[in-house]
C-alpha positions in Angstrom: 0.0 0.0 0.1 1.1 3.6 -0.7 2.3 5.5 1.9 -0.3 8.3 1.5 -3.2 5.3 1.2 -1.9 3.9 4.7 -1.6 7.1 6.6 -5.4 8.4 5.0 -6.9 4.7 6.0 -5.2 4.9 9.6 -6.7 8.1 10.0 -10.3 6.9 8.5 -10.1 4.5 11.6 -9.9 7.6 13.7 -13.1 8.9 12.5 -15.4 7.1 14.6 -16.3 6.5 17.9 -14.8 3.1 17.9 -11.3 4.8 17.2 -11.3 6.9 20.1 -13.0 4.8 22.6 -10.2 3.8 24.6 -8.8 7.3 25.0 -11.6 9.6 25.7 -15.5 9.8 26.9 -18.2 9.6 24.4 -19.4 13.3 24.7 -16.1 14.2 24.0 -16.0 12.6 20.8 -19.0 14.3 19.6 -18.1 17.7 20.6 -15.2 17.4 18.5 -17.7 16.3 15.7 -19.5 19.4 16.2 -16.4 21.6 16.4 -15.6 20.1 12.7 -18.6 20.4 11.2 -18.6 24.0 12.2 -15.3 24.8 10.9 -13.4 25.3 13.8 -10.1 23.7 12.3 -8.4 27.0 11.2 -5.4 25.4 9.3 -3.6 22.2 9.4 -0.6 20.7 7.8 1.1 17.0 7.3 4.5 16.5 8.6 6.1 13.1 9.2 3.1 11.2 10.0 1.7 13.8 12.2 -0.9 16.6 11.3 0.0 20.0 12.9 -3.3 22.2 13.1 -4.9 25.3 14.7 -8.5 24.9 16.1 -10.7 28.1 17.1 -12.2 27.6 20.5 -12.4 29.9 23.6 -8.9 30.8 21.8 -6.8 29.2 18.9 -5.6 26.2 20.1 -2.6 24.3 18.6 -2.7 20.6 18.1 -0.3 17.9 16.9 -2.1 14.7 16.0 -0.2 11.4 15.8 -2.1 9.5 13.3 -0.5 6.0 14.2 -0.3 6.7 17.6 -3.4 8.9 19.1 -1.9 8.9 22.7 1.4 10.7 21.7 -0.6 13.6 20.5 -0.7 17.0 22.1 -3.1 20.1 22.7 -2.4 23.3 23.9 -5.9 23.7 25.2 -6.3 23.3 29.3 -8.1 19.8 29.2 -5.1 18.1 29.7 -5.5 14.8 27.5 -7.0 13.4 24.6 -9.9 16.4 23.7 -12.5 17.6 21.6 -9.7 19.5 19.2 -7.9 16.5 18.6 -11.2 14.9 16.9 -12.0 17.9 15.3 -8.7 17.7 13.8 -9.0 14.0 12.7 -12.4 14.6 11.2 -11.6 17.8 9.1 -8.4 16.4 7.7 -10.1 13.0 6.6 -12.8 14.9 4.6 -10.0 17.4 3.2 -7.9 14.2 2.2 -10.3 12.0 0.4 -9.9 11.7 -3.1 -6.5 13.5 -3.1 -5.5 11.8 -6.4 -8.8 13.1 -8.2 -8.2 16.7 -6.8 -5.1 16.7 -9.0 -3.5 19.2 -6.2 -6.0 21.9 -7.3 -9.0 22.7 -5.1 -12.2 23.1 -6.9 -15.2 25.5 -6.5 -17.5 23.0 -6.4 -20.1 25.8 -6.3 -18.9 27.2 -9.5 -18.8 24.1 -11.3 -21.9 22.6 -10.2 -24.1 25.7 -10.4 -26.7 27.0 -8.0 -30.7 26.5 -8.0 -32.4 29.8 -7.7 -35.0 30.2 -4.9 -38.1 30.6 -7.3 -37.4 27.1 -8.6 -38.0 24.9 -5.9 -40.7 24.8 -3.5 -40.2 26.6 0.0 -40.2 23.8 2.2 -37.8 22.4 0.1 -35.4 25.4 0.2 -35.8 25.4 4.3 -34.5 21.7 3.9 -31.4 22.7 1.7 -30.5 25.6 4.5 -30.3 23.0 7.0 -28.8 19.9 5.1 -25.7 20.8 3.2 -25.6 17.3 2.0 -28.9 17.7 0.6 -28.7 21.3 -1.0 -25.2 19.5 -2.7 -27.2 16.4 -3.9 -29.7 18.6 -5.8 -27.3 21.2 -7.2 -25.1 17.8 -8.4 -28.7 16.8 -9.9 -29.0 19.6 -11.9 -25.5 19.8 -13.1 -25.9 16.2 -14.5 -29.0 16.8 -16.1 -27.9 20.1 -17.7 -24.9 18.2 -19.3 -26.3 18.2 -22.8 -27.2 21.9 -22.9 -23.3 22.6 -21.6 -21.7 20.3 -24.1 -24.0 21.8 -27.0 -20.7 23.7 -28.2 -18.5 20.4 -28.5 -16.3 20.8 -25.0 -12.4 19.7 -25.3 -11.5 16.3 -23.1 -9.8 18.7 -20.8 -13.1 20.3 -19.9 -15.3 17.1 -19.4 -12.1 16.0 -17.3 -12.5 18.9 -15.0 -16.5 18.5 -14.7 -16.0 14.6 -14.1 -13.4 15.7 -11.3 -15.9 18.1 -9.7 -19.0 15.8 -10.2 -17.0 12.8 -8.1 -15.9 15.5 -5.3 -19.6 16.5 -5.0 -20.4 12.8 -4.9 -17.8 11.8 -2.0 -19.3 14.6 0.3 -23.1 13.2 -0.8 -21.9 9.6 0.0 -21.1 10.6 3.7 -24.4 12.3 4.2 -27.8 10.7 4.7 -29.8 12.2 1.4 -31.1 10.2 -1.1 -33.5 11.2 -4.0 -34.0 9.0 -7.1 -31.9 10.5 -9.9 -33.3 9.5 -13.6 -32.2 11.3 -16.7 -35.6 11.9 -18.1 -37.1 13.1 -14.6 -38.1 16.5 -13.9 -36.2 18.4 -11.0 -36.9 16.6 -7.5 -39.3 18.1 -5.2 -39.3 15.9 -2.1 -36.4 14.8 -0.3 -36.3 11.2 1.5 -34.2 10.9 4.6 -32.5 7.8 4.7 -29.2 6.4 5.3 -28.7 6.1 1.5 -25.8 9.0 0.7 -24.0 6.5 -1.0 -26.7 5.1 -3.1 -27.3 8.6 -4.2 -24.0 9.3 -5.1 -23.8 5.9 -6.9 -26.7 7.3 -9.1 -24.8 10.4 -9.8 -22.0 8.8 -10.8 -23.8 6.3 -13.0 -26.0 9.0 -14.7 -23.1 11.0 -15.3 -21.3 8.0 -17.0 -24.4 7.7 -19.3 -24.4 11.4 -20.5 -20.5 11.3 -21.3 -21.3 8.3 -23.2 -24.6 9.8 -25.3 -24.3 13.3 -25.4 -20.6 14.3 -25.9 -19.5 14.4 -29.0 -19.0 10.6 -30.7 -15.1 11.3 -31.2 -14.5 12.1 -27.6 -17.4 9.8 -26.2 -15.3 6.7 -25.2 -12.3 8.5 -24.2 -14.2 10.8 -21.5 -15.8 7.4 -20.2 -12.7 5.8 -19.7 -11.1 8.9 -18.2 -14.1 9.0 -15.7 -14.0 5.5 -15.0 -10.5 5.8 -14.1 -11.2 8.7 -11.9 -13.6 6.4 -10.4 -11.4 3.8 -9.7 -9.1 6.0 -7.9 -12.1 7.2 -6.0 -11.7 3.5 -4.3 -8.7 4.3 -2.7 -10.5 6.5 -0.5 -13.9 4.7 -0.1 -14.2 2.9 3.4 -13.7 -1.0 3.7 -17.4 -1.5 4.2 -18.2 -0.2 0.5 -15.3 -2.0 -1.2 -17.6 -4.4 -2.7 -20.2 -1.8 -3.5 -17.3 0.1 -5.5 -16.1 -2.6 -7.3 -20.1 -3.1 -8.5 -20.0 0.7 -9.3 -16.8 0.5 -11.0 -18.3 -2.9 -13.3 -21.5 -1.1 -14.2 -19.2 1.5 -15.9 -18.4 -0.7 -18.6 -22.0 -0.5 -20.3 -21.5 3.2 -21.2 -18.3 2.7 -22.1 -19.5 -0.2 -24.8 -22.3 2.9 -25.4 -19.5 5.3 -26.4 -17.4 3.0 -28.5 -20.4 1.9 -30.2 -21.1 5.7 -31.2 -17.6 6.0 -32.0 -18.0 2.9 -34.8 -20.2 5.2 -36.7 -17.5 7.5 -37.8 -15.8 4.7 -39.7 -12.6 2.0 -39.0 -10.2 4.9 -38.9 -11.8 6.0 -35.6 -12.2 2.5 -34.4 -8.5 1.8 -35.3 -7.5 4.8 -33.6 -9.4 3.8 -30.4 -7.8 0.5 -30.1 -4.7 1.8 -30.9 -5.2 4.4 -27.7 -6.2 1.3 -25.5 -3.5 -0.8 -26.3 -1.2 1.7 -25.3 -2.8 2.3 -22.1 -2.6 -1.3 -22.0 1.4 -1.5 -22.5 1.9 1.4 -20.2 0.7 -0.8 -17.4 3.2 -1.8 -14.7 1.2 -4.2 -12.5 -1.5 -6.2 -13.0 -4.0 -3.5 -11.3 -3.1 -1.0 -13.9 -3.5 -3.4 -16.8 -7.1 -4.6 -15.7 -7.9 -0.4 -15.5 -6.5 -0.1 -19.2 -8.1 -3.6 -19.9 -11.3 -2.1 -18.9 -11.0 0.1 -22.2 -10.8 -2.5 -24.1 -13.6 -4.3 -23.0 -16.0 -1.4 -24.0 -16.7 -3.5 -27.3 -15.7 -3.3 -30.9 -12.1 -5.2 -30.3 -11.1 -8.1 -32.5 -9.1 -11.4 -31.7 -5.5 -9.7 -31.9 -6.4 -7.0 -29.5 -8.1 -9.7 -27.2 -5.0 -11.7 -27.1 -2.6 -8.8 -26.7 -5.0 -7.7 -23.6 -4.5 -11.3 -22.0 -0.8 -11.5 -22.7 -0.5 -8.4 -20.8 -2.3 -9.2 -17.9 -0.2 -12.4 -17.9 3.1 -10.7 -18.1 2.3 -8.4 -15.2 1.0 -11.1 -13.0 3.7 -10.8 -10.7 2.7 -11.1 -7.0 4.4 -13.4 -5.1 3.0 -16.8 -4.0 3.9 -19.7 -2.6 6.2 -22.0 -4.9 4.5 -24.2 -7.5 1.1 -22.6 -7.3 0.3 -20.6 -10.6 -2.2 -17.8 -11.2 -4.2 -15.5 -8.9 -6.1 -17.2 -6.5 -8.5 -15.4 -4.1 -8.0 -17.5 -1.0 -4.1 -17.1 -1.3 -3.0 -14.8 1.7 0.2 -13.3 -0.8 -2.5 -11.8 -3.2 -4.5 -8.9 -2.3 -8.3 -10.5 -2.2 -9.8 -7.6 -3.7 -7.5 -7.4 -6.7 -7.2 -11.0 -7.1 -11.0 -11.4 -7.3 -11.0 -8.6 -10.3 -8.5 -10.5 -11.8 -10.7 -13.7 -11.8 -13.4 -11.4 -12.8 -11.4 -10.2 -15.8 -10.9 -13.2 -17.1 -14.6 -14.6 -17.2 -15.5 -11.3 -18.7 -12.8 -11.7 -21.7 -13.7 -15.5 -22.3 -17.6 -14.0 -22.2 -17.0 -11.3 -24.7 -15.2 -13.7 -27.0 -18.0 -16.0 -26.8 -20.3 -12.9 -27.5 -18.1 -11.9 -30.8 -18.6 -15.5 -31.9 -14.8 -16.1 -32.0 -14.3 -19.6 -30.8 -10.6 -19.6 -31.5 -9.9 -16.4 -29.2 -11.8 -17.7 -26.7 -10.3 -21.0 -26.3 -6.6 -19.3 -26.9 -7.7 -17.2 -23.8 -9.1 -20.2 -21.6 -5.4 -21.5 -22.5 -4.0 -18.5 -20.8 -5.6 -18.4 -17.9 -3.4 -19.0 -15.2 -6.5 -20.9 -12.9 -8.6 -23.5 -14.9 -12.5 -22.6 -14.8 -14.9 -25.4 -15.7 -17.7 -23.2 -16.1 -16.1 -21.3 -19.0 -14.5 -24.4 -20.3 -17.9 -26.0 -20.6 -19.6 -22.8 -22.0 -17.0 -22.9 -24.7 -17.5 -26.7 -25.4 -21.5 -26.3 -25.7 -20.5 -22.9 -28.0 -18.3 -25.1 -29.9 -20.7 -27.9 -30.4 -23.5 -25.7 -31.6 -21.1 -24.3 -34.1 -19.8 -27.8 -35.2 -16.3 -26.7 -34.1 -15.1 -29.9 -33.2 -11.6 -29.3 -32.2 -12.2 -26.4 -30.1 -15.0 -28.6 -28.4 -12.4 -31.2 -28.1 -10.1 -29.3 -26.2 -12.3 -27.8 -24.0 -13.5 -30.8 -22.6 -10.2 -32.5 -22.2 -9.4 -29.6 -20.1 -12.4 -30.2 -17.8 -11.6 -34.1 -18.5 -8.2 -33.6 -16.6 -9.2 -31.7 -13.6 -13.0 -32.6 -12.6 -14.0 -35.5 -14.6 -17.6 -36.4 -14.7 -19.6 -39.3 -16.7 -21.3 -36.5 -18.8 -18.3 -34.6 -19.8 -17.2 -37.9 -20.9 -20.4 -38.5 -22.8 -20.0 -35.1 -24.3 -16.4 -36.2 -25.5 -17.5 -39.4 -27.2 -20.0 -37.4 -29.5 -17.2 -35.2 -30.3 -14.9 -37.6 -31.4 -17.5 -39.5 -33.3 -18.3 -36.4 -35.2 -14.3 -36.5 -36.0 -14.3 -39.8 -37.1 -12.0 -40.9 -34.3 -14.0 -44.1 -33.1 -11.5 -45.8 -30.9 -11.4 -42.6 -29.0 -14.9 -42.2 -28.7 -15.2 -45.9 -27.3 -12.6 -44.8 -24.6 -14.5 -41.8 -23.5 -17.6 -44.2 -23.2 -15.4 -46.4 -20.8 -14.5 -43.4 -18.7 -18.0 -42.6 -18.5 -18.7 -46.0 -17.4 -16.0 -45.7 -14.5 -16.9 -42.6 -13.7 -20.9 -43.8 -13.1 -21.2 -47.5 -13.5 -24.9 -47.8 -14.6 -26.2 -50.2 -16.8 -27.1 -48.1 -19.3 -23.5 -46.9 -19.6 -22.4 -50.2 -19.5 -24.5 -51.0 -22.4 -23.7 -48.1 -24.2 -19.5 -48.8 -24.1 -20.0 -52.3 -24.7 -21.8 -51.9 -27.9 -18.7 -49.9 -29.3 -16.3 -52.5 -28.1 -15.0 -54.9 -30.9 -15.1 -58.8 -30.7 -11.7 -59.5 -30.8 -10.8 -57.5 -27.7 -13.8 -57.8 -25.9 -12.1 -60.1 -23.4 -9.5 -58.1 -22.6 -11.3 -54.7 -22.4 -13.5 -56.4 -19.8 -11.4 -57.7 -17.7 -9.0 -54.2 -17.6 -12.1 -52.6 -16.9 -13.2 -54.7 -14.1 -9.8 -54.0 -12.4 -10.2 -50.4 -12.7 -13.8 -50.4 -11.3 -12.0 -52.8 -8.3 -9.7 -50.1 -7.9 -12.0 -47.6 -7.2 -14.3 -49.8 -5.2 -17.0 -50.3 -7.3 -17.4 -54.0 -6.5 -20.9 -54.3 -7.6 -20.2 -52.9 -10.9 -16.8 -54.8 -11.6 -18.8 -57.8 -10.5 -21.6 -57.0 -12.2 -19.8 -56.5 -15.4 -18.3 -59.9 -15.5 -21.4 -61.8 -14.5 -23.2 -59.8 -17.1 -21.0 -61.6 -20.0 -21.2 -64.8 -18.4 -17.5 -64.7 -17.1 -18.6 -66.5 -13.7 -14.9 -67.6 -13.0 -13.6 -64.1 -13.6 -16.7 -62.7 -11.3 -15.6 -65.0 -8.3 -12.1 -63.8 -8.6 -13.4 -60.4 -8.7 -15.1 -60.9 -5.8 -12.7 -62.5 -3.8 -10.0 -59.7 -4.8 -12.7 -56.9 -3.8 -13.5 -58.5 -0.4 -9.9 -58.2 0.5 -9.9 -55.8 3.4 -13.4 -54.9 3.0 -13.9 -55.2 6.8 -12.3 -51.6 6.7 -15.0 -50.1 4.3 -18.7 -50.5 3.8 -20.7 -52.3 0.9 -21.8 -50.1 -2.0 -25.1 -49.7 -3.8 -26.2 -52.2 -6.3 -24.2 -55.2 -4.3 -27.8 -57.2 -3.1 -28.4 -57.9 -6.9 -24.9 -59.4 -7.5 -25.0 -61.2 -4.2 -28.2 -62.8 -5.5 -26.3 -64.0 -8.6 -23.5 -65.4 -6.4 -26.0 -67.2 -4.3 -27.7 -68.6 -6.9 -24.4 -70.1 -8.3 -22.8 -71.4 -5.1 -24.4 -69.8 -1.8 -21.7 -71.7 0.3 -18.9 -70.1 -1.1 -20.8 -66.6 -1.1 -21.5 -67.3 2.9 -17.8 -68.3 3.7 -16.7 -65.1 1.8 -18.7 -62.3 3.2 -19.1 -63.7 6.7 -15.1 -64.1 6.8 -15.2 -60.3 6.2 -17.8 -59.5 8.7 -16.1 -61.7 11.4 -12.7 -59.6 10.7 -14.8 -56.3 11.3 -16.3 -57.6 14.4 -13.1 -58.7 15.7 -11.8 -54.8 15.1 -14.0 -54.2 18.2 -16.1 -50.6 18.6 -19.6 -49.4 17.3 -18.3 -48.1 13.7 -16.3 -52.0 12.9 -20.1 -53.5 14.7 -22.1 -51.3 11.9 -19.8 -52.0 9.0 -20.2 -55.9 9.9 -23.8 -55.5 10.2 -23.9 -53.6 6.8 -22.1 -56.4 5.0 -24.5 -58.9 6.6 -27.8 -57.1 5.6 -26.3 -57.3 2.2 -25.6 -61.1 2.3 -28.7 -62.1 3.6 -30.8 -60.0 1.0 -28.8 -61.7 -1.6 -29.4 -65.2 -0.2 -33.2 -64.4 0.3 -33.6 -63.3 -3.0 -31.9 -66.4 -4.5 -34.2 -68.7 -2.4 -31.4 -69.6 -0.1 -32.7 -69.0 3.3 -31.5 -71.6 4.8 -27.6 -70.6 4.5 -28.8 -67.6 5.8 -29.9 -69.1 9.1 -26.6 -70.6 9.5 -24.9 -67.5 9.5 -27.4 -66.1 12.0 -26.6 -68.7 14.2 -22.8 -68.0 14.2 -23.5 -64.4 14.8 -26.1 -65.0 17.5 -23.0 -67.0 19.6 -20.9 -64.2 18.9 -23.1 -61.7 20.6 -23.2 -63.3 23.9 -20.1 -61.8 24.7 -20.2 -58.4 22.8 -23.3 -56.7 23.8 -22.8 -53.7 21.7 -22.6 -56.3 18.8 -25.9 -57.3 19.7 -27.4 -53.7 19.6 -26.2 -53.1 16.5 -27.5 -56.4 15.1 -30.8 -55.6 16.7 -31.1 -51.9 15.4 -30.2 -53.4 11.6 -32.9 -55.9 11.8 -30.7 -58.8 12.0 -31.9 -59.9 15.2 -35.2 -60.0 17.1 
């Protein structure tokens, strides 16, 4: 953080009761507020992190206010400790130094810039309110200033003149945002005659800023409009340096909303011909090339995102953002990830948003090649962006782009639906073997009967045996015991199915059976109930031998599956033998008996 921003932030923390609650009474704080609002601070200067000021009270008192260590502050008044003069100075200086960059070192005469409202133009009660509420008066004058912009700009103003007006409006908006006034500001509405007293000062300021941006976009000369809106947006971005932390997200939303006026201004510029658009593109890229950090690059990139730029400029913008992505981060971690503490959260979020906006804009332009390249350049993978690109490419029958997008998704967060889509894309390109492999991956992700049949229908007879055995082994590795055995049983490979069951049950006392195993158990029980009982009972007994409630619950789940399979196969007698053995084990393990009863295995 820059030094100026650092001390202004520290000063803001002193401009609330919380900032002073440990050093002075509450009533003293509010007396200081009264002094600040009545203009008792005569003069002030900042030197070495301390404010030297003169405050007029019963006499002129000299204040030395240390911003970062308030207890070292001093005042020449007789109070003898933290006093109202300290508070008055802090509030006054905080107000004076807000938007220092926008002021440009030159204090502006807001009354002269914003104009005034005559007494005859407003009802008397509104004039009375204006006399009592400076923020309401300023809001009404700023509203009039925005609505009369087209009349002032009829003589084709220069960019410097528009810049001066933008600064004046933002300074007024800053003061309004600190007040409580709130009135609707609509471009086609008559001057307001009522004032609503709410805590929506920020909302009023936001509406003023957006309305002024719309006026710049639509009422200034077309040749100047995009440059004027971009300059105003840059000022609004700097306005965020002094926005209180609670309004950081609101400011970011305001900044994004100014993209619409910028797009409008650039579209107007396009009516002047290709030469004007080329000049705007060159100017925008020049702003981008001057960026020395990611934040500057993103502000310049906003100009390009106003619209009407081609693939070459879009790619150049992406390359510039990547080039200045120089924030420190842990070794091996690439990209701007919001939760990494080395990256400022707000800036990292802005970077993420810009990548999404660039991809969305390329898709909006219908340039799938540019969108694909932007997604490839993105430091952090984005499944949603890849999926949008894949669907757009499939609709446009751009199969290679769809393939690359789906492969990126499958490489990070695979799912059966993604593999199914990729199989379709491979088919449309005549890649039958790749399509068959994708269907197998879809079955491995979601081993349903439908996906199994879809894959088996594509497997040639000469490799069917090896393909089935390999797939069953992969399913066993993922603990899809039911799917692995079901695949082998479905293909009539009984011996292989028994071997798969024996392999799959190794160590099974440490995990619970998956869904669909009852049907597989029934098929095995119909072939050899005794063998099945020995295999599953061994697992249950091993689980019981581990002791503990969790182990007993796993044993009960295996016994429930075994009983269901035996009953479905009509081998109830085999289950009675298992139940008798379990009952004998229960006599010395009361906790096991409780779990068996809760599972319905014992009466």
